PyMOL commands that place a pseudoatom at each C-alpha (Angstrom):
pseudoatom trace, name=CA, resn=MET, resi=1, chain=A, elem=C, hetatm=0, pos=[-22.104, 4.548, 5.151]
pseudoatom trace, name=CA, resn=ALA, resi=2, chain=A, elem=C, hetatm=0, pos=[-22.505, 5.153, 1.105]
pseudoatom trace, name=CA, resn=SER, resi=3, chain=A, elem=C, hetatm=0, pos=[-23.762, 2.215, -0.791]
pseudoatom trace, name=CA, resn=ILE, resi=4, chain=A, elem=C, hetatm=0, pos=[-21.621, 0.554, -2.902]
pseudoatom trace, name=CA, resn=THR, resi=5, chain=A, elem=C, hetatm=0, pos=[-23.967, 0.258, -5.406]
pseudoatom trace, name=CA, resn=PRO, resi=6, chain=A, elem=C, hetatm=0, pos=[-24.893, 2.181, -8.723]
pseudoatom trace, name=CA, resn=VAL, resi=7, chain=A, elem=C, hetatm=0, pos=[-27.533, 4.935, -7.454]
pseudoatom trace, name=CA, resn=THR, resi=8, chain=A, elem=C, hetatm=0, pos=[-30.043, 6.463, -10.057]
pseudoatom trace, name=CA, resn=THR, resi=9, chain=A, elem=C, hetatm=0, pos=[-29.750, 10.330, -10.148]
pseudoatom trace, name=CA, resn=ALA, resi=10, chain=A, elem=C, hetatm=0, pos=[-32.951, 12.682, -10.187]
pseudoatom trace, name=CA, resn=GLU, resi=11, chain=A, elem=C, hetatm=0, pos=[-32.495, 12.638, -14.439]
pseudoatom trace, name=CA, resn=GLY, resi=12, chain=A, elem=C, hetatm=0, pos=[-32.756, 8.570, -14.235]
pseudoatom trace, name=CA, resn=ALA, resi=13, chain=A, elem=C, hetatm=0, pos=[-29.004, 8.094, -15.285]
pseudoatom trace, name=CA, resn=LEU, resi=14, chain=A, elem=C, hetatm=0, pos=[-27.069, 6.366, -13.062]
pseudoatom trace, name=CA, resn=SER, resi=15, chain=A, elem=C, hetatm=0, pos=[-24.675, 7.692, -10.938]
pseudoatom trace, name=CA, resn=TRP, resi=16, chain=A, elem=C, hetatm=0, pos=[-21.548, 5.399, -10.493]
pseudoatom trace, name=CA, resn=ARG, resi=17, chain=A, elem=C, hetatm=0, pos=[-19.527, 7.450, -7.952]
pseudoatom trace, name=CA, resn=PRO, resi=18, chain=A, elem=C, hetatm=0, pos=[-20.029, 5.290, -4.591]
pseudoatom trace, name=CA, resn=VAL, resi=19, chain=A, elem=C, hetatm=0, pos=[-17.905, 2.781, -6.974]
pseudoatom trace, name=CA, resn=ARG, resi=20, chain=A, elem=C, hetatm=0, pos=[-15.396, 4.664, -7.813]
pseudoatom trace, name=CA, resn=ASP, resi=21, chain=A, elem=C, hetatm=0, pos=[-15.059, 6.409, -4.528]
pseudoatom trace, name=CA, resn=ALA, resi=22, chain=A, elem=C, hetatm=0, pos=[-14.729, 2.629, -3.338]
pseudoatom trace, name=CA, resn=VAL, resi=23, chain=A, elem=C, hetatm=0, pos=[-11.987, 1.717, -5.565]
pseudoatom trace, name=CA, resn=ILE, resi=24, chain=A, elem=C, hetatm=0, pos=[-9.867, 5.017, -4.851]
pseudoatom trace, name=CA, resn=VAL, resi=25, chain=A, elem=C, hetatm=0, pos=[-10.271, 4.309, -1.105]
pseudoatom trace, name=CA, resn=GLY, resi=26, chain=A, elem=C, hetatm=0, pos=[-9.103, 0.024, -1.459]
pseudoatom trace, name=CA, resn=ILE, resi=27, chain=A, elem=C, hetatm=0, pos=[-5.951, 1.573, -3.910]
pseudoatom trace, name=CA, resn=ALA, resi=28, chain=A, elem=C, hetatm=0, pos=[-5.171, 3.866, -1.393]
pseudoatom trace, name=CA, resn=LEU, resi=29, chain=A, elem=C, hetatm=0, pos=[-5.675, 1.843, 1.247]
pseudoatom trace, name=CA, resn=ALA, resi=30, chain=A, elem=C, hetatm=0, pos=[-3.655, -1.138, -0.216]
pseudoatom trace, name=CA, resn=PHE, resi=31, chain=A, elem=C, hetatm=0, pos=[-0.649, 1.495, -0.981]
pseudoatom trace, name=CA, resn=ALA, resi=32, chain=A, elem=C, hetatm=0, pos=[-0.281, 2.574, 2.486]
pseudoatom trace, name=CA, resn=LEU, resi=33, chain=A, elem=C, hetatm=0, pos=[-0.200, -0.702, 4.043]
pseudoatom trace, name=CA, resn=LEU, resi=34, chain=A, elem=C, hetatm=0, pos=[2.359, -1.620, 1.632]
pseudoatom trace, name=CA, resn=THR, resi=35, chain=A, elem=C, hetatm=0, pos=[4.179, 1.578, 2.233]
pseudoatom trace, name=CA, resn=LEU, resi=36, chain=A, elem=C, hetatm=0, pos=[4.186, 0.633, 5.751]
pseudoatom trace, name=CA, resn=TYR, resi=37, chain=A, elem=C, hetatm=0, pos=[5.042, -2.982, 5.581]
pseudoatom trace, name=CA, resn=SER, resi=38, chain=A, elem=C, hetatm=0, pos=[7.705, -2.354, 3.339]
pseudoatom trace, name=CA, resn=VAL, resi=39, chain=A, elem=C, hetatm=0, pos=[9.055, 0.254, 5.650]
pseudoatom trace, name=CA, resn=PHE, resi=40, chain=A, elem=C, hetatm=0, pos=[8.954, -1.538, 9.061]
pseudoatom trace, name=CA, resn=VAL, resi=41, chain=A, elem=C, hetatm=0, pos=[8.459, -4.807, 8.228]
pseudoatom trace, name=CA, resn=ASP, resi=42, chain=A, elem=C, hetatm=0, pos=[10.604, -5.768, 5.091]
pseudoatom trace, name=CA, resn=GLN, resi=43, chain=A, elem=C, hetatm=0, pos=[14.389, -7.803, 5.306]
pseudoatom trace, name=CA, resn=GLY, resi=44, chain=A, elem=C, hetatm=0, pos=[13.661, -8.474, 1.635]
pseudoatom trace, name=CA, resn=ALA, resi=45, chain=A, elem=C, hetatm=0, pos=[10.967, -10.424, 0.701]
pseudoatom trace, name=CA, resn=LEU, resi=46, chain=A, elem=C, hetatm=0, pos=[9.197, -7.727, -1.356]
pseudoatom trace, name=CA, resn=LEU, resi=47, chain=A, elem=C, hetatm=0, pos=[12.391, -7.676, -4.183]
pseudoatom trace, name=CA, resn=ALA, resi=48, chain=A, elem=C, hetatm=0, pos=[12.996, -11.747, -3.984]
pseudoatom trace, name=CA, resn=PRO, resi=49, chain=A, elem=C, hetatm=0, pos=[10.961, -12.397, -6.576]
pseudoatom trace, name=CA, resn=ILE, resi=50, chain=A, elem=C, hetatm=0, pos=[13.102, -10.493, -9.016]
pseudoatom trace, name=CA, resn=LEU, resi=51, chain=A, elem=C, hetatm=0, pos=[16.390, -10.594, -7.279]
pseudoatom trace, name=CA, resn=GLY, resi=52, chain=A, elem=C, hetatm=0, pos=[16.287, -13.310, -5.722]
pseudoatom trace, name=CA, resn=GLN, resi=53, chain=A, elem=C, hetatm=0, pos=[18.497, -14.611, -2.367]
pseudoatom trace, name=CA, resn=LEU, resi=54, chain=A, elem=C, hetatm=0, pos=[20.169, -11.490, -3.763]
pseudoatom trace, name=CA, resn=SER, resi=55, chain=A, elem=C, hetatm=0, pos=[17.493, -9.177, -1.759]
pseudoatom trace, name=CA, resn=PHE, resi=56, chain=A, elem=C, hetatm=0, pos=[17.800, -11.152, 1.349]
pseudoatom trace, name=CA, resn=ASP, resi=57, chain=A, elem=C, hetatm=0, pos=[21.601, -10.618, 1.345]
pseudoatom trace, name=CA, resn=GLN, resi=58, chain=A, elem=C, hetatm=0, pos=[21.977, -6.945, 0.096]
pseudoatom trace, name=CA, resn=ASN, resi=59, chain=A, elem=C, hetatm=0, pos=[18.461, -5.590, 1.755]
pseudoatom trace, name=CA, resn=PHE, resi=60, chain=A, elem=C, hetatm=0, pos=[17.924, -2.782, -0.778]
pseudoatom trace, name=CA, resn=ILE, resi=61, chain=A, elem=C, hetatm=0, pos=[14.588, -1.926, 0.892]
pseudoatom trace, name=CA, resn=HIS, resi=62, chain=A, elem=C, hetatm=0, pos=[16.038, -1.991, 4.167]
pseudoatom trace, name=CA, resn=GLU, resi=63, chain=A, elem=C, hetatm=0, pos=[18.719, 0.345, 3.841]
pseudoatom trace, name=CA, resn=PHE, resi=64, chain=A, elem=C, hetatm=0, pos=[16.725, 2.317, 1.559]
pseudoatom trace, name=CA, resn=THR, resi=65, chain=A, elem=C, hetatm=0, pos=[14.348, 2.966, 4.196]
pseudoatom trace, name=CA, resn=HIS, resi=66, chain=A, elem=C, hetatm=0, pos=[16.547, 2.751, 7.508]
pseudoatom trace, name=CA, resn=ASP, resi=67, chain=A, elem=C, hetatm=0, pos=[16.469, 6.907, 8.409]
pseudoatom trace, name=CA, resn=ALA, resi=68, chain=A, elem=C, hetatm=0, pos=[13.197, 6.480, 7.938]
pseudoatom trace, name=CA, resn=ARG, resi=69, chain=A, elem=C, hetatm=0, pos=[12.685, 3.643, 10.605]
pseudoatom trace, name=CA, resn=HIS, resi=70, chain=A, elem=C, hetatm=0, pos=[14.626, 5.106, 13.221]
pseudoatom trace, name=CA, resn=LEU, resi=71, chain=A, elem=C, hetatm=0, pos=[12.836, 8.398, 12.390]
pseudoatom trace, name=CA, resn=ALA, resi=72, chain=A, elem=C, hetatm=0, pos=[9.739, 7.125, 13.474]
pseudoatom trace, name=CA, resn=GLY, resi=73, chain=A, elem=C, hetatm=0, pos=[11.498, 4.967, 16.227]
pseudoatom trace, name=CA, resn=ALA, resi=74, chain=A, elem=C, hetatm=0, pos=[11.112, 1.545, 15.269]
pseudoatom trace, name=CA, resn=PRO, resi=75, chain=A, elem=C, hetatm=0, pos=[13.830, -0.628, 15.634]
pseudoatom trace, name=CA, resn=CYS, resi=76, chain=A, elem=C, hetatm=0, pos=[15.543, -2.282, 13.074]
pseudoatom trace, name=CA, resn=HIS, resi=77, chain=A, elem=C, hetatm=0, pos=[18.826, -3.988, 14.391]
for i in range(1, 77): cmd.bond("trace and resi %d" % i, "trace and resi %d" % (i + 1))
show_as sticks, trace
zoom trace
């Protein structure tokens, strides 16, 4: 497993590559989990802070991802 701390190169300079890679993986994982949540679980909660009760009534994300849910075999009704 890669070290999270900076490592010293042969020239004596610090290499921040392991830290950069960990940050990139963390961001990608968070984005992937948010995408999966929005496709398979969300029933209006993601937009509720912006739209209030309207997001639950209109269910925008559910309607936008409706076909993707059925394509993946996830029930939504």
